[in-house]
BARO-340079 format. One line per field, with one value per residue (C-alpha): residue in three letters; y negated, z, x negated. Coordinates in steps of 0.5 Angstrom, whole numbers, plus 500, padded with zeros to 3 digits. Each point is the difference from the previous one (the first is absolute). Example, Ala and Ser with C-alpha at 12.3 -4.5 7.8 and 13.67 -1.06 7.14 Angstrom:
BEGIN
rest: c(ALA_SER)
v: c(509_493)
w: c(516_498)
u: c(475_498)
END
This chain:
BEGIN
rest: c(MET_THR_VAL_ASP_ASP_GLN_SER_LEU_THR_THR_GLN_LEU_THR_ALA_GLN_GLY_GLU_GLU_ARG_VAL_ARG_ALA_LEU_MET_GLY_GLU_MET_THR_LEU_GLU_GLU_LYS_LEU_ALA_GLN_LEU_VAL_GLY_LEU_TRP_GLU_GLY_ARG_GLY_GLY_SER_GLY_GLU_GLY_GLY_ASP_VAL_ALA_PRO_MET_GLN_ASP_ALA_MET_GLN_ALA_GLU_VAL_ASP_GLU_LEU_GLU_GLY_TYR_ALA_THR_HIS_GLY_LEU_GLY_GLN_LEU_THR_ARG_VAL_PHE_GLY_THR_THR_PRO_VAL_GLU_PRO_ALA_ASP_GLN_ALA_ARG_ALA_LEU_ALA_ARG_LYS_GLN_GLN_TRP_LEU_GLN_GLN_ASN_THR_ARG_LEU_GLY_ILE_PRO_ALA_LEU_VAL_HIS_GLU_GLU_CYS_LEU_THR_GLY_LEU_ALA_ALA_TRP_LYS_ALA_THR_THR_PHE_PRO_ALA_PRO_PRO_SER_TRP_GLY_ALA_SER_PHE_HIS_PRO_GLU_LEU_VAL_GLU_GLU_MET_GLY_ARG_ALA_ILE_GLY_ASP_SER_MET_ARG_SER_LEU_GLY_VAL_HIS_GLN_GLY_LEU_ALA_PRO_VAL_LEU_ASP_VAL_VAL_ARG_ASP_ALA_ARG_TRP_GLY_ARG_VAL_GLU_GLU_CYS_ILE_SER_GLU_ASP_PRO_TYR_LEU_VAL_GLY_THR_VAL_ALA_THR_ALA_TYR_VAL_ARG_GLY_VAL_GLN_SER_ALA_GLY_VAL_VAL_ALA_THR_LEU_LYS_HIS_PHE_VAL_GLY_TYR_SER_ASN_SER_ARG_ALA_GLY_ARG_ASN_LEU_ALA_PRO_VAL_HIS_ALA_GLY_GLN_ARG_GLU_ILE_ALA_ASP_VAL_PHE_LEU_PRO_PRO_PHE_GLU_MET_ALA_VAL_ARG_ASP_GLY_GLY_VAL_ASP_SER_VAL_MET_ASN_SER_TYR_ALA_GLU_VAL_ASP_GLY_ILE_PRO_VAL_ALA_ALA_ASP_ALA_GLU_LEU_LEU_THR_THR_LEU_LEU_ARG_ASP_ARG_TRP_GLY_PHE_THR_GLY_THR_VAL_VAL_ALA_ASP_TYR_PHE_SER_VAL_ALA_PHE_LEU_HIS_THR_LEU_HIS_GLY_VAL_ALA_GLY_ASP_LEU_GLY_GLU_ALA_ALA_ALA_GLN_ALA_LEU_VAL_ALA_GLY_ILE_ASP_VAL_GLU_LEU_PRO_THR_GLY_THR_ALA_TYR_LEU_GLU_PRO_LEU_ALA_ASP_LEU_VAL_ARG_SER_GLY_VAL_VAL_ALA_GLU_SER_VAL_VAL_ASP_ARG_ALA_LEU_HIS_ARG_VAL_LEU_ALA_GLN_LYS_GLU_ARG_LEU_GLY_LEU_LEU_ASP_ALA_THR_PHE_ASP_PRO_ASP_ALA_VAL_GLY_ASP_VAL_ASP_LEU_ASP_PRO_GLN_PRO_HIS_ARG_GLU_LEU_ALA_ALA_ARG_ILE_ALA_GLU_GLU_SER_VAL_ILE_LEU_LEU_THR_ASN_ASP_GLY_SER_LEU_PRO_LEU_ALA_ALA_GLY_ARG_LYS_VAL_ALA_VAL_VAL_GLY_PRO_ASN_ALA_ASP_VAL_THR_ASN_ALA_LEU_PHE_GLY_CYS_TYR_SER_PHE_ALA_ASN_HIS_VAL_LEU_ALA_GLN_HIS_PRO_SER_PHE_GLU_LEU_GLY_LEU_GLU_VAL_ALA_THR_LEU_ARG_GLU_ALA_LEU_GLY_THR_GLU_LEU_GLY_GLU_VAL_THR_TYR_ALA_LYS_GLY_CYS_ASP_VAL_LEU_GLY_ASP_ASP_THR_SER_GLY_PHE_ALA_ALA_ALA_VAL_ALA_ALA_ALA_ASP_ASP_ALA_ASP_VAL_VAL_VAL_ALA_VAL_MET_GLY_ASP_LEU_ALA_GLY_LEU_PHE_GLY_ARG_GLY_THR_SER_GLY_GLU_GLY_CYS_ASP_ALA_ASP_SER_LEU_GLU_LEU_PRO_GLY_VAL_GLN_ARG_GLY_LEU_VAL_GLU_ALA_LEU_LEU_GLY_THR_GLY_THR_PRO_VAL_VAL_LEU_VAL_LEU_LEU_THR_GLY_ARG_PRO_TYR_ALA_VAL_ASP_TRP_ALA_VAL_GLU_ARG_CYS_ALA_ALA_VAL_VAL_GLN_ALA_PHE_PHE_PRO_GLY_GLN_GLU_GLY_ALA_GLN_ALA_VAL_ALA_GLY_VAL_LEU_SER_GLY_ARG_VAL_ASN_PRO_SER_GLY_HIS_LEU_PRO_VAL_THR_MET_PRO_ARG_SER_VAL_GLY_ALA_GLN_PRO_TYR_SER_TYR_LEU_HIS_PRO_ARG_LEU_GLY_GLY_ALA_SER_SER_VAL_SER_ASN_LEU_ASP_THR_ALA_PRO_VAL_LEU_PRO_PHE_GLY_HIS_GLY_LEU_SER_TYR_THR_THR_PHE_GLU_HIS_THR_ASP_LEU_ARG_LEU_GLY_SER_ALA_SER_VAL_PRO_THR_SER_GLY_ALA_ILE_THR_ALA_THR_VAL_THR_VAL_ARG_ASN_THR_GLY_THR_ARG_ASP_GLY_ALA_ASP_VAL_VAL_GLN_LEU_TYR_GLY_GLN_ASP_VAL_VAL_ALA_SER_VAL_THR_ARG_PRO_VAL_ILE_GLN_LEU_LEU_GLY_TYR_ALA_ARG_VAL_GLU_LEU_ALA_ALA_GLY_GLU_SER_ALA_GLU_VAL_THR_PHE_ASP_VAL_PRO_THR_THR_ARG_LEU_ALA_PHE_SER_ASP_ARG_ARG_LEU_VAL_ARG_VAL_VAL_GLU_PRO_GLY_GLU_VAL_LEU_VAL_SER_VAL_GLY_ALA_SER_CYS_ALA_ASP_LEU_ALA_ALA_THR_GLU_ALA_VAL_SER_LEU_THR_GLY_ASP_VAL_HIS_GLU_VAL_GLY_PRO_ASP_ASP_ARG_ARG_VAL_VAL_ASP_VAL_THR_VAL_ARG_ARG_LEU_GLY_ARG_GLY)
v: c(545_496_492_494_497_493_496_502_496_498_498_505_500_500_506_503_497_504_506_500_498_506_505_497_502_507_501_504_497_505_498_493_501_505_494_496_505_502_507_502_507_504_494_498_502_500_505_502_495_496_494_494_497_498_505_504_507_497_499_507_501_507_501_497_503_497_506_500_493_497_504_493_496_496_493_500_505_498_501_505_499_496_506_505_501_502_500_494_503_506_496_496_506_503_493_501_506_497_495_505_504_494_499_507_502_494_498_493_502_493_500_498_494_502_496_500_496_495_495_501_503_506_505_506_505_497_494_493_497_493_495_499_494_495_501_497_494_499_500_494_503_502_501_505_503_500_504_505_501_501_506_503_499_504_506_501_499_505_505_499_496_494_496_498_498_494_494_499_492_500_494_502_497_504_504_505_503_506_499_493_504_501_492_495_494_496_494_501_497_504_506_498_498_506_505_497_501_507_501_497_505_506_498_498_508_502_502_497_496_500_495_502_499_495_497_498_507_497_495_507_499_501_502_507_503_501_495_495_493_494_494_494_499_495_504_505_495_496_505_507_499_496_505_505_494_499_507_500_494_499_507_503_506_506_503_498_504_499_499_505_494_497_493_496_507_501_506_497_507_497_493_498_492_502_506_497_493_497_505_501_494_495_502_504_507_505_506_506_499_507_502_501_507_503_492_502_506_495_496_505_504_494_493_503_496_506_506_505_501_498_493_499_501_496_494_501_500_494_496_501_506_504_506_504_503_504_505_500_501_495_498_507_504_495_494_504_502_493_498_505_498_493_497_498_498_503_493_500_506_498_493_504_505_495_497_507_502_493_501_506_498_494_505_504_506_501_502_503_507_504_505_504_502_493_498_500_498_495_495_496_497_498_495_494_501_501_494_496_503_498_493_499_503_495_494_502_501_494_497_498_498_500_497_501_507_502_502_505_499_505_504_500_506_501_504_502_501_501_505_497_500_507_502_498_500_494_496_502_498_504_500_503_507_502_497_501_507_503_499_505_505_501_506_495_496_492_501_493_498_496_497_499_493_504_503_493_497_505_499_492_500_507_504_498_504_502_501_501_497_502_502_495_502_503_499_504_496_505_498_493_502_502_494_496_503_499_493_499_503_496_492_500_504_500_502_503_500_500_504_507_499_505_501_500_500_504_494_493_497_501_502_501_499_494_496_498_497_496_503_504_507_505_499_496_493_504_503_493_497_505_499_492_502_503_493_502_496_503_499_502_503_501_505_499_499_495_494_501_495_500_493_504_502_494_496_506_504_497_501_503_503_501_505_502_507_499_506_505_495_497_502_498_493_499_503_495_494_503_500_494_503_497_493_501_496_503_495_502_502_500_497_503_500_498_505_505_495_495_504_499_495_496_494_498_498_493_496_503_507_497_501_496_497_502_508_504_504_497_502_496_506_502_499_496_502_499_500_504_499_500_501_493_494_496_493_497_492_495_502_496_500_499_495_497_502_506_501_506_503_499_503_498_499_501_500_502_501_507_500_506_497_506_504_506_501_501_500_495_500_493_499_495_499_495_497_498_494_499_505_501_507_502_502_503_496_502_504_503_496_503_503_502_505_496_504_495_500_497_493_500_496_500_496_504_497_503_498_501_501_496_507_502_496_502_503_501_494_500_502_506_497_501_492_496_493_494_497_500_507_500_504_503_504_505_506_503_497_498_497_494_496_495_497_496_497_501_497_505_495_500_504_507_505_506_506_504_506_496_496_502_504_501_496_499_499_498_500_495_502_494_504_499_494)
w: c(374_502_498_504_505_496_497_493_495_494_496_496_501_494_502_501_493_496_504_498_492_500_503_495_494_502_501_495_498_505_505_500_500_506_504_498_503_507_502_505_502_501_499_493_500_506_504_507_504_495_496_503_493_495_496_501_498_493_500_502_497_497_504_507_504_500_497_494_499_501_495_497_507_503_502_506_505_502_507_503_507_498_497_505_507_501_506_498_502_496_494_500_500_494_497_500_497_494_499_500_495_496_501_498_495_495_496_502_508_501_506_500_504_505_501_505_502_506_501_507_502_496_498_503_505_507_498_504_497_500_499_493_496_502_507_498_497_506_504_496_502_494_504_504_493_498_506_499_493_502_505_494_496_505_500_493_499_506_496_493_497_496_498_503_497_503_502_496_498_497_503_503_495_502_506_497_497_504_499_504_506_496_499_505_499_495_500_495_505_506_495_497_507_503_495_498_508_499_494_503_506_496_495_506_502_493_497_494_501_495_498_499_496_495_498_501_503_506_495_497_498_505_505_497_500_493_497_495_502_497_502_497_498_505_506_498_501_506_504_498_498_505_506_495_497_508_501_494_500_508_502_495_499_496_497_497_499_495_501_497_498_493_501_494_496_501_504_505_498_493_501_498_502_507_501_496_498_506_505_497_495_505_507_499_503_499_503_497_498_502_498_505_500_493_498_493_498_502_494_496_505_503_497_493_497_498_496_503_506_495_498_507_502_495_502_507_499_495_505_505_504_502_504_499_506_504_494_493_496_494_501_498_494_497_501_497_494_499_501_495_495_500_503_506_500_505_502_504_504_501_503_505_501_502_505_503_501_502_506_501_500_505_505_500_497_494_506_505_503_503_506_502_506_502_501_508_504_497_504_496_506_504_506_497_494_505_503_494_498_506_499_494_502_506_496_494_504_499_505_496_505_507_505_506_501_498_503_504_507_505_503_494_498_493_495_493_494_493_494_501_507_501_494_498_492_501_502_493_493_494_498_507_500_505_495_493_501_507_499_495_504_506_503_502_506_499_503_503_507_499_505_497_503_505_503_500_503_505_502_500_504_503_499_494_498_493_494_493_498_492_495_496_494_499_503_506_506_505_504_501_506_504_498_502_507_501_498_505_506_498_502_493_493_496_493_496_492_493_495_499_494_495_493_494_503_506_505_501_498_496_493_496_506_498_503_497_507_505_505_505_497_502_506_504_500_502_506_502_499_505_505_500_501_507_502_503_497_493_498_493_498_493_497_493_493_497_503_501_500_508_501_504_504_501_502_505_503_506_496_494_499_493_499_493_501_505_500_505_505_499_505_505_497_499_507_503_497_503_507_499_500_493_499_493_494_494_494_494_494_496_501_504_494_501_495_494_496_501_497_497_505_502_505_494_496_496_502_495_504_507_502_496_501_492_502_505_502_505_499_507_504_507_502_496_498_506_505_507_507_506_508_500_496_496_498_493_500_498_492_497_493_498_495_497_493_497_493_496_500_508_507_505_507_505_507_506_507_503_507_504_504_504_506_497_495_492_493_495_493_498_493_495_494_494_495_493_499_493_495_492_502_506_506_507_505_505_499_505_500_505_507_507_505_507_507_505_508_503_500_495_494_493_494_494_493_494_494_494_493_495_496_506_496_493_495_493_496_494_496_505_502_508_502_506_498_503_504_507_504_507_505_506_506_504_503_494_493_502_507_499_505_496_493_497_493_495_493_495_496_493_494_499_503_496_505_499_502_505_504_507_501_508_505_505_507_507_507_505_507_504_507_505_502)
u: c(812_494_500_497_505_501_506_502_497_503_494_496_492_496_497_507_502_495_502_507_498_495_505_506_495_499_508_504_507_503_496_501_508_499_498_506_505_502_502_505_499_506_505_500_507_505_496_501_504_503_499_496_499_505_503_493_504_500_493_497_493_498_494_500_494_493_497_504_501_493_496_497_500_506_501_504_503_507_503_495_503_506_504_502_498_493_495_495_494_502_502_493_496_505_499_492_500_504_495_495_503_501_492_498_505_501_494_499_502_504_504_507_503_505_506_506_506_498_506_501_494_497_505_497_502_499_497_502_507_500_506_502_499_505_498_493_504_504_493_497_494_495_494_504_502_493_498_505_497_493_503_504_494_495_505_500_493_499_504_496_506_498_506_506_507_501_502_507_500_507_504_507_505_506_502_503_494_498_492_501_497_494_499_497_505_504_495_494_495_501_500_494_496_502_499_493_498_502_496_494_501_501_494_495_500_498_506_504_507_505_505_507_504_498_504_508_502_504_505_503_507_505_495_499_494_497_505_498_497_503_496_497_493_500_503_495_494_502_503_498_493_497_499_496_496_498_498_496_496_500_500_496_504_498_506_507_506_505_507_505_504_502_500_505_499_493_497_495_496_499_499_493_502_501_495_494_501_502_497_494_498_503_500_493_502_495_503_504_508_503_507_506_501_503_501_496_504_506_499_502_505_503_499_500_495_495_502_496_495_494_503_502_493_497_505_498_492_500_504_495_502_493_503_506_503_502_498_498_505_499_493_497_502_505_495_494_504_501_493_498_504_498_507_497_492_496_497_507_498_493_503_504_495_495_504_502_492_498_505_497_493_502_503_494_504_495_494_505_499_505_499_506_497_498_507_501_506_505_504_505_504_494_502_498_504_506_498_500_507_503_497_503_507_500_498_505_507_505_504_506_505_500_506_495_502_492_496_504_500_497_505_506_503_498_504_496_504_499_498_493_499_497_497_492_502_503_494_497_500_501_492_499_498_505_506_496_498_501_507_500_496_505_496_494_499_499_493_500_502_506_505_508_503_504_494_496_506_500_492_501_507_501_506_504_507_500_505_499_507_499_495_496_504_507_507_500_503_501_494_503_504_494_496_506_500_493_501_505_496_494_498_497_500_494_503_494_503_496_497_497_495_499_499_505_507_497_501_503_493_494_498_507_504_503_506_507_502_496_505_496_500_506_504_495_504_506_496_497_507_503_494_502_507_498_498_493_495_497_492_500_493_499_495_500_496_504_504_508_506_501_503_506_495_496_506_503_494_496_494_497_493_497_494_498_498_495_496_498_499_506_505_495_500_507_502_494_504_507_497_496_493_499_501_503_496_503_503_504_496_507_506_506_505_508_502_499_503_495_494_495_498_494_499_496_506_501_505_505_499_503_507_504_508_501_499_504_493_496_493_498_496_502_493_494_493_495_505_498_502_495_501_497_501_495_500_497_498_496_500_495_497_493_501_507_497_496_498_503_494_498_503_505_498_506_499_505_500_503_502_503_505_502_498_497_494_502_498_503_500_499_503_498_505_500_505_499_505_500_497_500_503_505_496_502_504_494_494_495_493_497_500_496_502_498_499_502_500_506_499_494_500_496_499_501_497_501_496_505_497_505_500_505_505_498_505_501_502_504_494_499_494_498_500_500_504_500_506_502_500_503_496_504_498_505_502_503_502_506_498_495_498_496_499_495_500_493_499_496_497_496_501_503_495_500_498_494_496_496_505_501_507_500_501_495_502_497_502_498_502_502_501_506_504)
END
């Protein structure tokens, strides 16, 4: 496909608008509806390799081949590269032939938009697998995430893919939820800034990014996938919506995907207040809303708010879903019958059609040419992408505790033990190609050069001994004896525990892999306890998709290291931290919970949500949001505010000096927090206002200034209007939400300020280096 190399624009030119209108005027109803659906060739039902979408076996399309399905045209092609293992270059040629067929065999010759999953990199065979989103959050480095987004977008564009189904902006509220591994953080601002950076990166490559899952999905009852969401409108407005608003208004995203959730009894897929009134009328979104897979049909089959597929299609289309994915089961014949009978106005079809064609025009698809013979060699895992994956992995590894055993001293005898020590899949999330697709095709090689942690430690440290000890799941303890023997013969044990990502119960983390306990899965805790019983120092390494309740390990292990599915370069990153080659700089994007009984939990709780003498359940976390250690030390001093009083419509300026007080270079994440002392509704005891990742040489200092718009303190008042109220605010700086070095008070003055669309949402940060001394 030939398209100018430029960033995606979300604005349609006057000439483009005229062209789209003229094209719409030529179209029959069948041709219009064909543009509003996707096609998942060969996979409308479960097909070869097992399900990779919820209840996909119940949604079999009658026709699932392009030639029989798309006689009137086609809106989208679903997962051409991400359904089964295919050679990228061969499939790129096959895709070009499909596009040629559409141009030559449909009356209007409109090419299909092609979408793929891309949460941890393009979900295609042999494509670079980057760290999972909690690792993005742990890095506190949106600029680096933007680089990753551009790299992913470049890979998609090189194949003829136009849309990526990422990022996920769900705010973590319950560690039991299997899809925590797809989320960036439990803090809405961190989610919003990092996700917006990802959007900018992907769309700078001329590819559409897609926000998921709009909205409330992560607050599902009991942490169960696809369960009802019971959240008040204030919680939706103040916790779940702000990241989406940032990505729409500040990131210019061109697509949004609805949530499967039903929020207080109303399925999002049929909620016009969310999909149209809020998203489009208030936020000014101009792109397409695409259905999460089968969610239109779910209005009939799961939610029970539609009597049949036609009624489901009508509700979704009127609410604001423009494109039915992955395959059109409701937006074709069932919807056509309702339009012809006058039940659904054709103008509603035209509204969605205009958005779809406008997007294709902006992408250059309406003028694209396709030549299978022009497709050359394709490298989806180039060296720069691997280097970028390594940088993100290194910056995201979190040193939770350390009694001085790390970094590992040269010459020590090291035993590497645990179910995740010598398997590559332990490094990948559920939406990686390895675990999402390839795990169901065992005859295929991974297609990437990926070291296990055992292998990476051998490279870093020399010879290590190894014993598996147990599996991730199961109750078999027969391997404990060999693991204990290895520990007895070593100076230190590196115990590598955690998750195996999978789908719908085929793993311990991932979509449909929810937890009813936050103990390490299987008998892993028993293995660690046996290792601790030897008296040999144990360094616990957690390769997981969610935070686990590991208070016992924090108290007894020599060190604990957390990595959230760090990707194909993750083993080297973790090994580098253990050896000292890498100075750890990751910080917790989620709280480390005390127990499953404390769930759901967020550090953003009001006073009533904290630990209390009137309950026997202790909600206090084991380690707080923002926590992370280093092999050097940092000092935060001289916090000062630009003014003791600020208008409610203004900005708070806070400056702090950060100094590397240790003996080696490192990176600190300076965290600025706020507390609204008295408000008309209950507020969090503390909330992140802004952050800055600062690289400092040993002995070096820097002055960090945060320009914080007062909207960072906005909330929905008793009228459910987003406001900034006058009153006292405490501003603090520290190394985590619970480790504050200094606090100053500022008074917000004037009238209650109602937040408008032109109000700034993002904190500006400047760093002035002061040198050493």
